[in-house]
Structure formats: C-alpha cells, structure tokens
PyMOL Python script that loads the backbone (N, CA, C, O; Angstrom):
from pymol import cmd

cmd.read_pdbstr("""\
ATOM      1  N   UNK A   1       7.494 -10.885 -20.771  1.00  0.00           N
ATOM      2  CA  UNK A   1       6.270 -10.609 -20.073  1.00  0.00           C
ATOM      3  C   UNK A   1       5.413  -9.624 -20.849  1.00  0.00           C
ATOM      4  O   UNK A   1       4.770  -8.751 -20.266  1.00  0.00           O
ATOM      5  N   UNK A   2       5.408  -9.765 -22.128  1.00  0.00           N
ATOM      6  CA  UNK A   2       4.616  -8.876 -22.954  1.00  0.00           C
ATOM      7  C   UNK A   2       3.151  -9.276 -23.005  1.00  0.00           C
ATOM      8  O   UNK A   2       2.292  -8.429 -23.249  1.00  0.00           O
ATOM      9  N   UNK A   3       2.846 -10.561 -22.780  1.00  0.00           N
ATOM     10  CA  UNK A   3       1.461 -11.017 -22.897  1.00  0.00           C
ATOM     11  C   UNK A   3       0.621 -10.689 -21.675  1.00  0.00           C
ATOM     12  O   UNK A   3      -0.577 -10.432 -21.802  1.00  0.00           O
ATOM     13  N   UNK A   4       1.218 -10.692 -20.509  1.00  0.00           N
ATOM     14  CA  UNK A   4       0.501 -10.453 -19.252  1.00  0.00           C
ATOM     15  C   UNK A   4       1.198  -9.329 -18.509  1.00  0.00           C
ATOM     16  O   UNK A   4       2.412  -9.368 -18.310  1.00  0.00           O
ATOM     17  N   UNK A   5       0.441  -8.340 -18.103  1.00  0.00           N
ATOM     18  CA  UNK A   5       1.040  -7.199 -17.392  1.00  0.00           C
ATOM     19  C   UNK A   5       0.674  -7.158 -15.917  1.00  0.00           C
ATOM     20  O   UNK A   5       1.413  -6.594 -15.109  1.00  0.00           O
ATOM     21  N   UNK A   6      -0.466  -7.754 -15.558  1.00  0.00           N
ATOM     22  CA  UNK A   6      -0.869  -7.774 -14.151  1.00  0.00           C
ATOM     23  C   UNK A   6      -1.443  -9.138 -13.784  1.00  0.00           C
ATOM     24  O   UNK A   6      -1.956  -9.866 -14.633  1.00  0.00           O
ATOM     25  N   UNK A   7      -1.345  -9.458 -12.518  1.00  0.00           N
ATOM     26  CA  UNK A   7      -2.019 -10.611 -11.930  1.00  0.00           C
ATOM     27  C   UNK A   7      -2.899 -10.047 -10.832  1.00  0.00           C
ATOM     28  O   UNK A   7      -2.431  -9.293  -9.979  1.00  0.00           O
ATOM     29  N   UNK A   8      -4.181 -10.413 -10.852  1.00  0.00           N
ATOM     30  CA  UNK A   8      -5.110  -9.911  -9.850  1.00  0.00           C
ATOM     31  C   UNK A   8      -5.815 -11.066  -9.169  1.00  0.00           C
ATOM     32  O   UNK A   8      -6.184 -12.053  -9.806  1.00  0.00           O
ATOM     33  N   UNK A   9      -5.996 -10.929  -7.863  1.00  0.00           N
ATOM     34  CA  UNK A   9      -6.730 -11.915  -7.079  1.00  0.00           C
ATOM     35  C   UNK A   9      -7.205 -11.252  -5.789  1.00  0.00           C
ATOM     36  O   UNK A   9      -6.785 -10.143  -5.460  1.00  0.00           O
ATOM     37  N   UNK A  10      -8.076 -11.934  -5.071  1.00  0.00           N
ATOM     38  CA  UNK A  10      -8.565 -11.455  -3.782  1.00  0.00           C
ATOM     39  C   UNK A  10      -8.041 -12.372  -2.688  1.00  0.00           C
ATOM     40  O   UNK A  10      -7.846 -13.569  -2.898  1.00  0.00           O
ATOM     41  N   UNK A  11      -7.819 -11.788  -1.518  1.00  0.00           N
ATOM     42  CA  UNK A  11      -7.272 -12.549  -0.398  1.00  0.00           C
ATOM     43  C   UNK A  11      -8.001 -12.142   0.880  1.00  0.00           C
ATOM     44  O   UNK A  11      -8.412 -10.992   1.036  1.00  0.00           O
ATOM     45  N   UNK A  12      -8.152 -13.094   1.780  1.00  0.00           N
ATOM     46  CA  UNK A  12      -8.845 -12.865   3.043  1.00  0.00           C
ATOM     47  C   UNK A  12      -7.944 -13.348   4.168  1.00  0.00           C
ATOM     48  O   UNK A  12      -7.683 -14.546   4.278  1.00  0.00           O
ATOM     49  N   UNK A  13      -7.462 -12.430   5.009  1.00  0.00           N
ATOM     50  CA  UNK A  13      -6.632 -12.792   6.148  1.00  0.00           C
ATOM     51  C   UNK A  13      -7.545 -13.169   7.304  1.00  0.00           C
ATOM     52  O   UNK A  13      -8.448 -12.412   7.662  1.00  0.00           O
ATOM     53  N   UNK A  14      -7.312 -14.323   7.879  1.00  0.00           N
ATOM     54  CA  UNK A  14      -8.151 -14.830   8.962  1.00  0.00           C
ATOM     55  C   UNK A  14      -8.015 -13.959  10.208  1.00  0.00           C
ATOM     56  O   UNK A  14      -6.956 -13.391  10.475  1.00  0.00           O
ATOM     57  N   UNK A  15      -9.109 -13.867  10.965  1.00  0.00           N
ATOM     58  CA  UNK A  15      -9.078 -13.123  12.223  1.00  0.00           C
ATOM     59  C   UNK A  15      -8.052 -13.761  13.150  1.00  0.00           C
ATOM     60  O   UNK A  15      -7.999 -14.984  13.278  1.00  0.00           O
ATOM     61  N   UNK A  16      -7.248 -12.941  13.789  1.00  0.00           N
ATOM     62  CA  UNK A  16      -6.252 -13.443  14.718  1.00  0.00           C
ATOM     63  C   UNK A  16      -4.964 -13.911  14.068  1.00  0.00           C
ATOM     64  O   UNK A  16      -4.027 -14.300  14.765  1.00  0.00           O
ATOM     65  N   UNK A  17      -4.902 -13.879  12.742  1.00  0.00           N
ATOM     66  CA  UNK A  17      -3.669 -14.269  12.056  1.00  0.00           C
ATOM     67  C   UNK A  17      -2.573 -13.261  12.385  1.00  0.00           C
ATOM     68  O   UNK A  17      -2.827 -12.064  12.518  1.00  0.00           O
ATOM     69  N   UNK A  18      -1.387 -13.754  12.508  1.00  0.00           N
ATOM     70  CA  UNK A  18      -0.262 -12.864  12.787  1.00  0.00           C
ATOM     71  C   UNK A  18       0.656 -12.803  11.575  1.00  0.00           C
ATOM     72  O   UNK A  18       0.888 -13.810  10.907  1.00  0.00           O
ATOM     73  N   UNK A  19       1.163 -11.639  11.305  1.00  0.00           N
ATOM     74  CA  UNK A  19       2.170 -11.474  10.272  1.00  0.00           C
ATOM     75  C   UNK A  19       1.728 -11.580   8.832  1.00  0.00           C
ATOM     76  O   UNK A  19       2.424 -12.220   8.044  1.00  0.00           O
ATOM     77  N   UNK A  20       0.592 -10.981   8.434  1.00  0.00           N
ATOM     78  CA  UNK A  20       0.259 -11.027   7.008  1.00  0.00           C
ATOM     79  C   UNK A  20       1.322 -10.341   6.151  1.00  0.00           C
ATOM     80  O   UNK A  20       1.383 -10.556   4.940  1.00  0.00           O
ATOM     81  N   UNK A  21       2.147  -9.529   6.773  1.00  0.00           N
ATOM     82  CA  UNK A  21       3.239  -8.883   6.047  1.00  0.00           C
ATOM     83  C   UNK A  21       4.330  -9.881   5.664  1.00  0.00           C
ATOM     84  O   UNK A  21       5.260  -9.533   4.936  1.00  0.00           O
ATOM     85  N   UNK A  22       4.223 -11.117   6.149  1.00  0.00           N
ATOM     86  CA  UNK A  22       5.207 -12.158   5.841  1.00  0.00           C
ATOM     87  C   UNK A  22       4.842 -12.989   4.620  1.00  0.00           C
ATOM     88  O   UNK A  22       5.595 -13.887   4.245  1.00  0.00           O
ATOM     89  N   UNK A  23       3.706 -12.710   3.993  1.00  0.00           N
ATOM     90  CA  UNK A  23       3.280 -13.473   2.826  1.00  0.00           C
ATOM     91  C   UNK A  23       3.974 -12.903   1.592  1.00  0.00           C
ATOM     92  O   UNK A  23       3.754 -11.746   1.232  1.00  0.00           O
ATOM     93  N   UNK A  24       4.805 -13.707   0.948  1.00  0.00           N
ATOM     94  CA  UNK A  24       5.666 -13.241  -0.140  1.00  0.00           C
ATOM     95  C   UNK A  24       5.110 -13.684  -1.489  1.00  0.00           C
ATOM     96  O   UNK A  24       4.698 -14.833  -1.651  1.00  0.00           O
ATOM     97  N   UNK A  25       5.101 -12.770  -2.453  1.00  0.00           N
ATOM     98  CA  UNK A  25       4.697 -13.057  -3.823  1.00  0.00           C
ATOM     99  C   UNK A  25       5.945 -13.431  -4.615  1.00  0.00           C
ATOM    100  O   UNK A  25       6.901 -12.658  -4.678  1.00  0.00           O
ATOM    101  N   UNK A  26       5.932 -14.629  -5.222  1.00  0.00           N
ATOM    102  CA  UNK A  26       7.104 -15.117  -5.947  1.00  0.00           C
ATOM    103  C   UNK A  26       6.703 -15.555  -7.351  1.00  0.00           C
ATOM    104  O   UNK A  26       5.790 -16.365  -7.516  1.00  0.00           O
ATOM    105  N   UNK A  27       7.376 -15.026  -8.349  1.00  0.00           N
ATOM    106  CA  UNK A  27       7.229 -15.545  -9.701  1.00  0.00           C
ATOM    107  C   UNK A  27       8.106 -16.785  -9.818  1.00  0.00           C
ATOM    108  O   UNK A  27       9.213 -16.817  -9.278  1.00  0.00           O
ATOM    109  N   UNK A  28       7.623 -17.792 -10.511  1.00  0.00           N
ATOM    110  CA  UNK A  28       8.425 -18.994 -10.732  1.00  0.00           C
ATOM    111  C   UNK A  28       9.371 -18.746 -11.901  1.00  0.00           C
ATOM    112  O   UNK A  28       9.184 -19.266 -13.001  1.00  0.00           O
ATOM    113  N   UNK A  29      10.400 -17.927 -11.627  1.00  0.00           N
ATOM    114  CA  UNK A  29      11.386 -17.590 -12.664  1.00  0.00           C
ATOM    115  C   UNK A  29      12.806 -17.801 -12.146  1.00  0.00           C
ATOM    116  O   UNK A  29      13.723 -17.066 -12.510  1.00  0.00           O
ATOM    117  N   UNK A  30      12.976 -18.796 -11.305  1.00  0.00           N
ATOM    118  CA  UNK A  30      14.266 -19.183 -10.745  1.00  0.00           C
ATOM    119  C   UNK A  30      14.902 -18.036  -9.946  1.00  0.00           C
ATOM    120  O   UNK A  30      16.114 -17.833 -10.000  1.00  0.00           O
ATOM    121  N   UNK A  31      14.084 -17.302  -9.216  1.00  0.00           N
ATOM    122  CA  UNK A  31      14.603 -16.261  -8.344  1.00  0.00           C
ATOM    123  C   UNK A  31      15.229 -15.077  -9.034  1.00  0.00           C
ATOM    124  O   UNK A  31      16.058 -14.389  -8.438  1.00  0.00           O
ATOM    125  N   UNK A  32      14.857 -14.817 -10.280  1.00  0.00           N
ATOM    126  CA  UNK A  32      15.477 -13.726 -11.023  1.00  0.00           C
ATOM    127  C   UNK A  32      14.711 -12.411 -10.898  1.00  0.00           C
ATOM    128  O   UNK A  32      15.105 -11.411 -11.499  1.00  0.00           O
ATOM    129  N   UNK A  33      13.626 -12.397 -10.128  1.00  0.00           N
ATOM    130  CA  UNK A  33      12.863 -11.163  -9.975  1.00  0.00           C
ATOM    131  C   UNK A  33      12.748 -10.819  -8.496  1.00  0.00           C
ATOM    132  O   UNK A  33      13.088 -11.624  -7.629  1.00  0.00           O
ATOM    133  N   UNK A  34      12.265  -9.612  -8.221  1.00  0.00           N
ATOM    134  CA  UNK A  34      12.032  -9.193  -6.847  1.00  0.00           C
ATOM    135  C   UNK A  34      10.955 -10.080  -6.234  1.00  0.00           C
ATOM    136  O   UNK A  34      10.104 -10.608  -6.950  1.00  0.00           O
ATOM    137  N   UNK A  35      10.985 -10.247  -4.914  1.00  0.00           N
ATOM    138  CA  UNK A  35       9.996 -11.054  -4.203  1.00  0.00           C
ATOM    139  C   UNK A  35       9.372 -10.217  -3.082  1.00  0.00           C
ATOM    140  O   UNK A  35       9.676 -10.421  -1.907  1.00  0.00           O
ATOM    141  N   UNK A  36       8.501  -9.277  -3.449  1.00  0.00           N
ATOM    142  CA  UNK A  36       7.886  -8.396  -2.456  1.00  0.00           C
ATOM    143  C   UNK A  36       6.800  -9.121  -1.660  1.00  0.00           C
ATOM    144  O   UNK A  36       6.338 -10.194  -2.046  1.00  0.00           O
ATOM    145  N   UNK A  37       6.413  -8.526  -0.569  1.00  0.00           N
ATOM    146  CA  UNK A  37       5.305  -9.078   0.213  1.00  0.00           C
ATOM    147  C   UNK A  37       3.983  -8.670  -0.430  1.00  0.00           C
ATOM    148  O   UNK A  37       3.887  -7.624  -1.072  1.00  0.00           O
ATOM    149  N   UNK A  38       2.972  -9.505  -0.248  1.00  0.00           N
ATOM    150  CA  UNK A  38       1.669  -9.285  -0.877  1.00  0.00           C
ATOM    151  C   UNK A  38       1.032  -7.976  -0.410  1.00  0.00           C
ATOM    152  O   UNK A  38       0.336  -7.318  -1.183  1.00  0.00           O
ATOM    153  N   UNK A  39       1.262  -7.597   0.838  1.00  0.00           N
ATOM    154  CA  UNK A  39       0.634  -6.377   1.347  1.00  0.00           C
ATOM    155  C   UNK A  39       1.049  -5.129   0.569  1.00  0.00           C
ATOM    156  O   UNK A  39       0.329  -4.130   0.584  1.00  0.00           O
ATOM    157  N   UNK A  40       2.206  -5.170  -0.115  1.00  0.00           N
ATOM    158  CA  UNK A  40       2.620  -4.001  -0.903  1.00  0.00           C
ATOM    159  C   UNK A  40       1.734  -3.793  -2.123  1.00  0.00           C
ATOM    160  O   UNK A  40       1.765  -2.725  -2.734  1.00  0.00           O
ATOM    161  N   UNK A  41       0.938  -4.811  -2.489  1.00  0.00           N
ATOM    162  CA  UNK A  41       0.050  -4.714  -3.652  1.00  0.00           C
ATOM    163  C   UNK A  41      -1.409  -4.474  -3.260  1.00  0.00           C
ATOM    164  O   UNK A  41      -2.291  -4.484  -4.119  1.00  0.00           O
ATOM    165  N   UNK A  42      -1.666  -4.258  -1.971  1.00  0.00           N
ATOM    166  CA  UNK A  42      -3.020  -3.967  -1.493  1.00  0.00           C
ATOM    167  C   UNK A  42      -3.110  -2.465  -1.249  1.00  0.00           C
ATOM    168  O   UNK A  42      -2.395  -1.932  -0.400  1.00  0.00           O
ATOM    169  N   UNK A  43      -3.982  -1.780  -1.985  1.00  0.00           N
ATOM    170  CA  UNK A  43      -4.080  -0.329  -1.825  1.00  0.00           C
ATOM    171  C   UNK A  43      -4.391   0.077  -0.378  1.00  0.00           C
ATOM    172  O   UNK A  43      -5.272  -0.494   0.263  1.00  0.00           O
ATOM    173  N   UNK A  44      -3.658   1.064   0.117  1.00  0.00           N
ATOM    174  CA  UNK A  44      -3.856   1.661   1.434  1.00  0.00           C
ATOM    175  C   UNK A  44      -3.627   0.684   2.588  1.00  0.00           C
ATOM    176  O   UNK A  44      -4.173   0.888   3.673  1.00  0.00           O
ATOM    177  N   UNK A  45      -2.843  -0.360   2.386  1.00  0.00           N
ATOM    178  CA  UNK A  45      -2.597  -1.344   3.450  1.00  0.00           C
ATOM    179  C   UNK A  45      -2.074  -0.663   4.716  1.00  0.00           C
ATOM    180  O   UNK A  45      -2.562  -0.943   5.811  1.00  0.00           O
ATOM    181  N   UNK A  46      -1.107   0.209   4.581  1.00  0.00           N
ATOM    182  CA  UNK A  46      -0.518   0.862   5.759  1.00  0.00           C
ATOM    183  C   UNK A  46      -1.496   1.757   6.497  1.00  0.00           C
ATOM    184  O   UNK A  46      -1.323   2.004   7.691  1.00  0.00           O
ATOM    185  N   UNK A  47      -2.518   2.245   5.814  1.00  0.00           N
ATOM    186  CA  UNK A  47      -3.498   3.111   6.451  1.00  0.00           C
ATOM    187  C   UNK A  47      -4.704   2.364   7.025  1.00  0.00           C
ATOM    188  O   UNK A  47      -5.579   2.981   7.632  1.00  0.00           O
ATOM    189  N   UNK A  48      -4.755   1.052   6.840  1.00  0.00           N
ATOM    190  CA  UNK A  48      -5.902   0.271   7.308  1.00  0.00           C
ATOM    191  C   UNK A  48      -5.792  -0.057   8.791  1.00  0.00           C
ATOM    192  O   UNK A  48      -4.698  -0.225   9.330  1.00  0.00           O
ATOM    193  N   UNK A  49      -6.948  -0.145   9.434  1.00  0.00           N
ATOM    194  CA  UNK A  49      -7.007  -0.634  10.809  1.00  0.00           C
ATOM    195  C   UNK A  49      -7.063  -2.156  10.772  1.00  0.00           C
ATOM    196  O   UNK A  49      -7.281  -2.742   9.712  1.00  0.00           O
ATOM    197  N   UNK A  50      -6.871  -2.793  11.907  1.00  0.00           N
ATOM    198  CA  UNK A  50      -6.974  -4.253  11.965  1.00  0.00           C
ATOM    199  C   UNK A  50      -8.366  -4.723  11.552  1.00  0.00           C
ATOM    200  O   UNK A  50      -8.499  -5.775  10.926  1.00  0.00           O
ATOM    201  N   UNK A  51      -9.394  -3.969  11.888  1.00  0.00           N
ATOM    202  CA  UNK A  51     -10.761  -4.334  11.498  1.00  0.00           C
ATOM    203  C   UNK A  51     -10.934  -4.332   9.985  1.00  0.00           C
ATOM    204  O   UNK A  51     -11.726  -5.106   9.447  1.00  0.00           O
ATOM    205  N   UNK A  52     -10.198  -3.471   9.301  1.00  0.00           N
ATOM    206  CA  UNK A  52     -10.271  -3.405   7.834  1.00  0.00           C
ATOM    207  C   UNK A  52      -9.402  -4.475   7.168  1.00  0.00           C
ATOM    208  O   UNK A  52      -9.699  -4.904   6.053  1.00  0.00           O
ATOM    209  N   UNK A  53      -8.345  -4.904   7.834  1.00  0.00           N
ATOM    210  CA  UNK A  53      -7.410  -5.864   7.251  1.00  0.00           C
ATOM    211  C   UNK A  53      -7.877  -7.313   7.353  1.00  0.00           C
ATOM    212  O   UNK A  53      -7.622  -8.113   6.452  1.00  0.00           O
ATOM    213  N   UNK A  54      -8.555  -7.652   8.440  1.00  0.00           N
ATOM    214  CA  UNK A  54      -8.883  -9.044   8.723  1.00  0.00           C
ATOM    215  C   UNK A  54     -10.355  -9.348   8.483  1.00  0.00           C
ATOM    216  O   UNK A  54     -11.223  -8.503   8.698  1.00  0.00           O
ATOM    217  N   UNK A  55     -10.618 -10.578   8.031  1.00  0.00           N
ATOM    218  CA  UNK A  55     -11.961 -11.087   7.775  1.00  0.00           C
ATOM    219  C   UNK A  55     -12.716 -10.300   6.708  1.00  0.00           C
ATOM    220  O   UNK A  55     -13.945 -10.230   6.730  1.00  0.00           O
ATOM    221  N   UNK A  56     -11.977  -9.715   5.784  1.00  0.00           N
ATOM    222  CA  UNK A  56     -12.557  -9.032   4.624  1.00  0.00           C
ATOM    223  C   UNK A  56     -11.762  -9.458   3.395  1.00  0.00           C
ATOM    224  O   UNK A  56     -10.553  -9.677   3.470  1.00  0.00           O
ATOM    225  N   UNK A  57     -12.445  -9.573   2.277  1.00  0.00           N
ATOM    226  CA  UNK A  57     -11.741  -9.852   1.031  1.00  0.00           C
ATOM    227  C   UNK A  57     -11.070  -8.573   0.554  1.00  0.00           C
ATOM    228  O   UNK A  57     -11.716  -7.534   0.412  1.00  0.00           O
ATOM    229  N   UNK A  58      -9.772  -8.660   0.308  1.00  0.00           N
ATOM    230  CA  UNK A  58      -8.986  -7.519  -0.160  1.00  0.00           C
ATOM    231  C   UNK A  58      -8.487  -7.823  -1.563  1.00  0.00           C
ATOM    232  O   UNK A  58      -8.053  -8.938  -1.853  1.00  0.00           O
ATOM    233  N   UNK A  59      -8.551  -6.826  -2.426  1.00  0.00           N
ATOM    234  CA  UNK A  59      -8.117  -7.004  -3.808  1.00  0.00           C
ATOM    235  C   UNK A  59      -6.613  -6.772  -3.915  1.00  0.00           C
ATOM    236  O   UNK A  59      -6.080  -5.797  -3.385  1.00  0.00           O
ATOM    237  N   UNK A  60      -5.943  -7.684  -4.610  1.00  0.00           N
ATOM    238  CA  UNK A  60      -4.504  -7.597  -4.828  1.00  0.00           C
ATOM    239  C   UNK A  60      -4.268  -7.459  -6.332  1.00  0.00           C
ATOM    240  O   UNK A  60      -4.776  -8.253  -7.124  1.00  0.00           O
ATOM    241  N   UNK A  61      -3.502  -6.454  -6.713  1.00  0.00           N
ATOM    242  CA  UNK A  61      -3.177  -6.240  -8.127  1.00  0.00           C
ATOM    243  C   UNK A  61      -1.661  -6.104  -8.260  1.00  0.00           C
ATOM    244  O   UNK A  61      -1.071  -5.125  -7.802  1.00  0.00           O
ATOM    245  N   UNK A  62      -1.044  -7.097  -8.891  1.00  0.00           N
ATOM    246  CA  UNK A  62       0.415  -7.134  -9.025  1.00  0.00           C
ATOM    247  C   UNK A  62       0.810  -6.656 -10.415  1.00  0.00           C
ATOM    248  O   UNK A  62       0.484  -7.293 -11.417  1.00  0.00           O
ATOM    249  N   UNK A  63       1.509  -5.540 -10.467  1.00  0.00           N
ATOM    250  CA  UNK A  63       2.075  -5.032 -11.718  1.00  0.00           C
ATOM    251  C   UNK A  63       3.375  -5.805 -11.959  1.00  0.00           C
ATOM    252  O   UNK A  63       4.367  -5.584 -11.264  1.00  0.00           O
ATOM    253  N   UNK A  64       3.371  -6.698 -12.931  1.00  0.00           N
ATOM    254  CA  UNK A  64       4.518  -7.578 -13.135  1.00  0.00           C
ATOM    255  C   UNK A  64       5.798  -6.827 -13.486  1.00  0.00           C
ATOM    256  O   UNK A  64       6.892  -7.296 -13.173  1.00  0.00           O
ATOM    257  N   UNK A  65       5.679  -5.683 -14.122  1.00  0.00           N
ATOM    258  CA  UNK A  65       6.875  -4.920 -14.456  1.00  0.00           C
ATOM    259  C   UNK A  65       7.577  -4.400 -13.203  1.00  0.00           C
ATOM    260  O   UNK A  65       8.784  -4.157 -13.222  1.00  0.00           O
ATOM    261  N   UNK A  66       6.822  -4.230 -12.112  1.00  0.00           N
ATOM    262  CA  UNK A  66       7.422  -3.746 -10.870  1.00  0.00           C
ATOM    263  C   UNK A  66       8.320  -4.793 -10.221  1.00  0.00           C
ATOM    264  O   UNK A  66       9.075  -4.471  -9.303  1.00  0.00           O
ATOM    265  N   UNK A  67       8.250  -6.044 -10.685  1.00  0.00           N
ATOM    266  CA  UNK A  67       9.079  -7.113 -10.123  1.00  0.00           C
ATOM    267  C   UNK A  67      10.472  -7.176 -10.754  1.00  0.00           C
ATOM    268  O   UNK A  67      11.357  -7.874 -10.259  1.00  0.00           O
ATOM    269  N   UNK A  68      10.650  -6.446 -11.842  1.00  0.00           N
ATOM    270  CA  UNK A  68      11.948  -6.338 -12.523  1.00  0.00           C
ATOM    271  C   UNK A  68      12.543  -7.699 -12.883  1.00  0.00           C
ATOM    272  O   UNK A  68      13.730  -7.941 -12.665  1.00  0.00           O
ATOM    273  N   UNK A  69      11.731  -8.565 -13.423  1.00  0.00           N
ATOM    274  CA  UNK A  69      12.195  -9.879 -13.821  1.00  0.00           C
ATOM    275  C   UNK A  69      13.099  -9.769 -15.041  1.00  0.00           C
ATOM    276  O   UNK A  69      12.827  -8.987 -15.952  1.00  0.00           O
ATOM    277  N   UNK A  70      14.161 -10.541 -15.058  1.00  0.00           N
ATOM    278  CA  UNK A  70      15.042 -10.557 -16.226  1.00  0.00           C
ATOM    279  C   UNK A  70      14.603 -11.629 -17.218  1.00  0.00           C
ATOM    280  O   UNK A  70      15.083 -11.667 -18.350  1.00  0.00           O
ATOM    281  N   UNK A  71      13.707 -12.482 -16.798  1.00  0.00           N
ATOM    282  CA  UNK A  71      13.178 -13.524 -17.669  1.00  0.00           C
ATOM    283  C   UNK A  71      11.976 -12.982 -18.438  1.00  0.00           C
ATOM    284  O   UNK A  71      11.184 -12.209 -17.898  1.00  0.00           O
ATOM    285  N   UNK A  72      11.844 -13.381 -19.673  1.00  0.00           N
ATOM    286  CA  UNK A  72      10.724 -12.914 -20.495  1.00  0.00           C
ATOM    287  C   UNK A  72       9.450 -13.689 -20.216  1.00  0.00           C
ATOM    288  O   UNK A  72       8.371 -13.264 -20.628  1.00  0.00           O
ATOM    289  N   UNK A  73       9.549 -14.824 -19.521  1.00  0.00           N
ATOM    290  CA  UNK A  73       8.379 -15.666 -19.292  1.00  0.00           C
ATOM    291  C   UNK A  73       8.392 -16.264 -17.891  1.00  0.00           C
ATOM    292  O   UNK A  73       9.434 -16.366 -17.244  1.00  0.00           O
ATOM    293  N   UNK A  74       7.214 -16.652 -17.449  1.00  0.00           N
ATOM    294  CA  UNK A  74       7.064 -17.437 -16.235  1.00  0.00           C
ATOM    295  C   UNK A  74       5.844 -18.320 -16.439  1.00  0.00           C
ATOM    296  O   UNK A  74       4.984 -18.004 -17.261  1.00  0.00           O
ATOM    297  N   UNK A  75       5.757 -19.415 -15.706  1.00  0.00           N
ATOM    298  CA  UNK A  75       4.594 -20.284 -15.899  1.00  0.00           C
ATOM    299  C   UNK A  75       3.709 -20.394 -14.677  1.00  0.00           C
ATOM    300  O   UNK A  75       2.651 -21.019 -14.753  1.00  0.00           O
ATOM    301  N   UNK A  76       4.096 -19.814 -13.557  1.00  0.00           N
ATOM    302  CA  UNK A  76       3.236 -19.783 -12.374  1.00  0.00           C
ATOM    303  C   UNK A  76       3.785 -18.793 -11.361  1.00  0.00           C
ATOM    304  O   UNK A  76       4.919 -18.326 -11.465  1.00  0.00           O
ATOM    305  N   UNK A  77       2.948 -18.488 -10.377  1.00  0.00           N
ATOM    306  CA  UNK A  77       3.416 -17.686  -9.260  1.00  0.00           C
ATOM    307  C   UNK A  77       3.065 -18.407  -7.972  1.00  0.00           C
ATOM    308  O   UNK A  77       2.166 -19.247  -7.941  1.00  0.00           O
ATOM    309  N   UNK A  78       3.778 -18.072  -6.916  1.00  0.00           N
ATOM    310  CA  UNK A  78       3.599 -18.719  -5.626  1.00  0.00           C
ATOM    311  C   UNK A  78       3.361 -17.669  -4.556  1.00  0.00           C
ATOM    312  O   UNK A  78       3.841 -16.541  -4.660  1.00  0.00           O
ATOM    313  N   UNK A  79       2.622 -18.046  -3.535  1.00  0.00           N
ATOM    314  CA  UNK A  79       2.510 -17.242  -2.327  1.00  0.00           C
ATOM    315  C   UNK A  79       3.215 -18.029  -1.235  1.00  0.00           C
ATOM    316  O   UNK A  79       2.754 -19.100  -0.841  1.00  0.00           O
ATOM    317  N   UNK A  80       4.319 -17.506  -0.748  1.00  0.00           N
ATOM    318  CA  UNK A  80       5.107 -18.194   0.269  1.00  0.00           C
ATOM    319  C   UNK A  80       4.820 -17.565   1.620  1.00  0.00           C
ATOM    320  O   UNK A  80       5.032 -16.368   1.817  1.00  0.00           O
ATOM    321  N   UNK A  81       4.339 -18.373   2.542  1.00  0.00           N
ATOM    322  CA  UNK A  81       4.036 -17.916   3.899  1.00  0.00           C
ATOM    323  C   UNK A  81       5.291 -18.024   4.738  1.00  0.00           C
ATOM    324  O   UNK A  81       5.693 -19.117   5.137  1.00  0.00           O
ATOM    325  N   UNK A  82       5.898 -16.902   4.998  1.00  0.00           N
ATOM    326  CA  UNK A  82       7.122 -16.856   5.789  1.00  0.00           C
ATOM    327  C   UNK A  82       6.804 -16.583   7.243  1.00  0.00           C
ATOM    328  O   UNK A  82       7.629 -16.031   7.971  1.00  0.00           O
ATOM    329  N   UNK A  83       5.604 -16.969   7.674  1.00  0.00           N
ATOM    330  CA  UNK A  83       5.175 -16.695   9.041  1.00  0.00           C
ATOM    331  C   UNK A  83       4.191 -17.743   9.540  1.00  0.00           C
ATOM    332  O   UNK A  83       4.406 -18.942   9.365  1.00  0.00           O
ATOM    333  N   UNK A  84       3.119 -17.288  10.158  1.00  0.00           N
ATOM    334  CA  UNK A  84       2.098 -18.121  10.780  1.00  0.00           C
ATOM    335  C   UNK A  84       1.376 -19.006   9.772  1.00  0.00           C
ATOM    336  O   UNK A  84       0.992 -18.542   8.699  1.00  0.00           O
ATOM    337  N   UNK A  85       1.192 -20.275  10.112  1.00  0.00           N
ATOM    338  CA  UNK A  85       0.566 -21.210   9.181  1.00  0.00           C
ATOM    339  C   UNK A  85      -0.945 -21.008   9.058  1.00  0.00           C
ATOM    340  O   UNK A  85      -1.555 -21.571   8.150  1.00  0.00           O
ATOM    341  N   UNK A  86      -1.559 -20.233   9.929  1.00  0.00           N
ATOM    342  CA  UNK A  86      -3.007 -20.001   9.848  1.00  0.00           C
ATOM    343  C   UNK A  86      -3.321 -18.652   9.237  1.00  0.00           C
ATOM    344  O   UNK A  86      -4.324 -18.028   9.584  1.00  0.00           O
ATOM    345  N   UNK A  87      -2.480 -18.201   8.335  1.00  0.00           N
ATOM    346  CA  UNK A  87      -2.523 -16.828   7.835  1.00  0.00           C
ATOM    347  C   UNK A  87      -3.679 -16.505   6.909  1.00  0.00           C
ATOM    348  O   UNK A  87      -4.343 -15.488   7.113  1.00  0.00           O
ATOM    349  N   UNK A  88      -3.952 -17.324   5.897  1.00  0.00           N
ATOM    350  CA  UNK A  88      -4.863 -16.897   4.845  1.00  0.00           C
ATOM    351  C   UNK A  88      -5.875 -17.953   4.473  1.00  0.00           C
ATOM    352  O   UNK A  88      -5.731 -19.132   4.795  1.00  0.00           O
ATOM    353  N   UNK A  89      -6.904 -17.495   3.786  1.00  0.00           N
ATOM    354  CA  UNK A  89      -7.813 -18.393   3.067  1.00  0.00           C
ATOM    355  C   UNK A  89      -8.036 -17.767   1.715  1.00  0.00           C
ATOM    356  O   UNK A  89      -8.134 -16.546   1.601  1.00  0.00           O
ATOM    357  N   UNK A  90      -8.116 -18.590   0.691  1.00  0.00           N
ATOM    358  CA  UNK A  90      -8.288 -18.068  -0.666  1.00  0.00           C
ATOM    359  C   UNK A  90      -9.408 -18.800  -1.344  1.00  0.00           C
ATOM    360  O   UNK A  90      -9.721 -18.516  -2.500  1.00  0.00           O
TER     361      UNK A  90
END
""", "prot")
cmd.dss("prot")
cmd.show_as("cartoon", "prot")
cmd.util.cbc("prot")
cmd.orient("prot")
C-alpha cells in the first residue's frame, strides 16, 4: 500500500435512516485487514446532532495504514450495509 495512503469520498445519510453506524468499510483483500465502520472516519461523528448527521454531505477520509492490512495491494473497497437498506445515497 505504498502507492495510495488514503481514500476519500463524501456520503449523505438519508433522513430517517437507522443505523448509519452499521455501514462497514471493507478493503477487498480477502479479509486480512480491519473492517471498521464508516462513521469512525467522519470527523466529530460522536459530537454531531442528528440534524448534522442526516441530509448533509459528510466527508470521509480513510487512512489505509489504520486498517493494518497484511496485503501489500488491493484492487477495490466495499461499503457493506449491515443494517437498514435505505441507509445511504452516494
């Protein structure tokens, strides 16, 4: 993972969505790295009100080294919704 150090994107949680904390960030490296929830990569997520969390674009910045992957490469990442099917729009 020397070529890429971060992955950045924006995400918008729909109003009334339940469980955005269930959205998991997964590197396609055969399960050899940590699989944290996306909210851990949103600055000040725990300090936000519901009005700040929903119906706003939030910036997500994933430090790939924080995933502790044992593989030197990956070719894609996935967002796995482990909760409500009406959770996000991208």
